[in-house]
Each structure stands twice: as C-alpha cells, then as structure tokens.
N, C-alpha and C positions, 0 to 999 in steps of 0.2 A: 589505473589503466582500465582502460575500455577492450572488453572480452568480445568481441563479433563473432555470433553463430547462426548459420544462415540454413533454413531448412525447405526442401521443396514442396511440403505439405504440413496443413495443421498438426494430423497425426504425428508425425515425425518430430515436430517440436514440442508437442505435448509430452509423448513417452520421454525426450531426453531431458527436457527442464522438469518434468514431473520426478524422473531417478535422482535428477540433482538436489530437487528440495528435499525428498525422501533421505538422503544423504546427508543433508544439513541438519534436518531434525533428529535425525540419529545421533549426530555428533554434538548436538546441544544437549539432548537430554544425557547422554554419557556425562556430561561434565556439570549439568547443573539440575539433572533430573527435572529440567522442563523445558519447553519450547516457546519462546513468544516471535509471533509472525503477525506482519501487518499485509493487509489483503488489499490488491486495485479490484475496484469496482469494473462495470464496463461488461461489452459482449466478449471482447479480444480473451480476457482470461478465462471463460466461462467453460470449455471444454477442458481446461488444464485442472480446474475444480473438479469438474465430475470424475475425471481419472482418478485424483487423488481421494476422492470419497470413495473409492474400490480398495484403496490399498490398506494394508495392516499397520496403520499407523499407531503411535501410543497415543490415541486419545486423550486419556484423561490427564496426560502430561503437557497437552497442548493449551495456550492461553493465547487467543486471536484479537485482532481488530482489525479495523480496516484503512486504508490510507487516507482516507476521504469519505464525507457522506453528505448527500443533499439533506436540508434542513424539512425532510418529509418523513410524513409515517411510515411505520415498518412494513406495512401492506400496501404502500405505494409502487406501482411498477418502475419508479425511480429511484428506489431504496436499495444501496448497494448491500445492506444489511440482508434484504429480503434475497436478492441474487445469492450471497454467499450461503444463506442456512439452505437455501434450496437447492443448492448444488454440493458444493465441499462438506457441508456439514448437515446434510438431510441425515438424520436418526443418528447424530453424531454430537449435538451440542446443546449448551444451557447458557442463556444470556445473562452476563451480570450488568444491572441497571445503578446499583449502588452498593455501597461498601457493606452493606449487612449481609448479603444476599449470597455470598461465596458458601459453598457447602461440599460434601463429600460424594459428588457425581463420579461417574466414569465418564462421564463425557466431555469432549473440549469445551472449554468456557471462552464467549465471545463477549468480549468488553463493547459494547455500542457506541460510537461517537454519538448519535443522536439521544437527546434525553427529553425529557418534558417541558423544559423552558420554552418559552414563545417564540424566542430567535435563539440562532448559534452563536451571536454575541452574549447573551445572558446565559446559554448553557455551557461556554466555554468553560468556565471556572469547574463547574460538575465534572466535565469530560477530562479535564487536567488531573482533577484528583483521583478519579478511576484510572487512568494510566499510571499516574505517579505510584499508585498502590498493587497494583496486577501486574503492570507491564513496563517498570521503570526504565528496562533496556531491551532493546529487540533482538531476536537471534537470527530473522529471516526477513527481509521486505521484498515484496512480489509490487513492480509498477507497472503500470501503464502509461501511453502517451496519447496524447489528441494530436489532431491535424494541426495545432496551432502551435503544439511544442510546450504545452502545458504536462505537468506531470502532477500527481494527486489532485488537489484543487487549489493548486498554485498555478494562477493563469497568469498571462503576459499584461503588464502595465496595469495593474491594479494598483491600489493606493498603497498595498501592505506587500507588495511582490517582493520587494527586496528583502524587509524583516524576514517573510518567511523562508526565504533562501540562504539567510544570513545565518552562517555556523556559530555565531556569538548569540543566536537568539535562545533564551533559558528556556522558552515554551517548549512543549512537546506537542501540543495543538492550538489553533486559532480559528477564527471566524474569517469566513471570505464573501465576497459579495461581486462575482464576477459579471460584468455589464450583461442582461438580457437573460440571465438565467436562475436559476433556483440559489437562495441563499445557502451556504455549504459551511463544514466545517472540516480541516486540513489537517494532516501530522505536517510538522514544518520539517526542512530539509535536514537539519541537526538530529533530530528524533530519528526520522527514515535512516541515516547513515550510522546509528548506533549498532545496528544489525553487521556481524562480519559478512553475511551472504545478501549482495544485491541483486537482481533479478529485474530487469528489463523486458516486458514483452511486448511485441508490436508487429502488426501486419501491413502489407500494402505498401506500393512503391512510393506514395506521397510521403509516408512518413519515414521509409528509407532516406528519401532526400533530405528531409529535416535532418536526421544524424547526420548525414553527410556534410550537412552546410554548418555544423556548428562545431563537427569533432575536431576540426584541424585549425579553428580561430578562438585563441585564447581571450580575446577582449572580453573581459567580465561585464563591460556594458549590453553584451548582447544577453546576457541571461534575462533581461526585462522583458525581450522582444520573444526569446524563446526558453521558458524557465529550465528546461532539461539540459541547456549548457550549463548552468550550475551543478546538475548532476554527474556530468560527464568530466568535467574539468576541476572537481574538488580531488584533494590529495590524501584522502583518507581511506577509503573504500574501493576496491576493484567493481565495476558496473559489468554484469553478465548480460549482454544483449541477446535476445533470441528474437529471430525475424522470420518470418515467412510472407511470401507473395499473397 
C-alpha cells in the first residue's frame, strides 16, 4: 500500500518523518536490541539527517549503511558517506570497512558501501560480505527518488535494471554503471524491502508528477522506465511517501 503524506514546508516534513523514524528505531531496539537502517544520499534528506543528529537516539545500537554510493573517495563531495557522516552521524559514528574492525564503541556503526577495490564490480563481493555480516536484514529504509524515477542507484534502462528490481535477486548489493555518471554500488530492491518501515522522501512538483504517473499503472514493464514503479507496486511492504513542494 502507498501512504501519501503532503507537507507545506520542509520543516514540517522533517518533523513528521523524523518522529516516525525515531519511533521505528525504538520499536526495533525493543525487539532485537539493535536497529539496522539504510540511508539515502542526495540533498533532499539532508535536513532530516541534521534533525535526527540532535535526537536522543540509542546510537550504540544503530547499524547503518547507505542505499547506494558513487565509487569515489570518502572525502569527495559526491560521496554519500561523506554527507551522512557530516550530518546525521556527526560525533555519533565509527565506520566499518572490514570484518575485523567491530568493537565496543558507544557510537553508531556505519557499514560503508565503498571500499578499496578499484571498481564497484570488483568491490561488490567485499561489500556483500560486510552487509551479510553486520546487516543481514534492515529495519528502516530511507529512500530518495530522482527526476527520472530512479531509486537508490537503480536507474532506468540499464543492463542490470531488471535484475536489481527482481525480488528473486539473492544479492544485497550490486555494481551499476548509469550512462554518463559515476560508477556506483547500490542496494537491491529485495534487500531494501527487508525493512518493515519504508520511507520515500521527495520534493518538487516534477517528482510528484512521476508518482502520479506510475502509481495507478500496474504494467510491470513501466519499471524499466521508472524504477520507482517496482517499489510502489510490490506487495511485501507499505511505502510511506513524504512530499513537500
């Protein structure tokens, strides 16, 4: 089911979505003593992360990763990891890059998607092992959407778009190479949907029009043109869409 929530301002959206995420985190921690979260990159969720940074979250019980990452260095301005570490996790995180580094920190643990491999395809098995070890399932997924309808780094009409959207894909992550863009690594739709709480945060009339275009059209072929279609028309999880002009 699609749950649409509309707000007049970014501040109202951040307050409402942030409060829901805090509730979802508390629910997961009460059940399993930890909470695993996948976080979108980009500018749209930045105010949300800044707000969550100020909340009294159980930081040492959080295990975090990204929905996708460009294959660039962590200090690069295009790095989603840099964005999350500089907002949500400012003063609250330690990064996990291998299976030997986990320790008794009182900070949230961020499982990076980017590693030292030369390419995303070479680095994918390393990231897959990290996700399998630290975050075998997710509790909360925070997604954004591009003006072309892509989610995470699942772009339209790539060679592996159909595989990335398949709910039979056993992988948690895969390399992608969208035309004219950085090589990337992305979580698969099946893994993103392992979270009981799915939040899609968007802004602007152009993105609202994409949602309007795809939400009432159940033709699965449309997902190759608008990957968000596959997210909205699966039957496993509700999708909570938070929108502001």
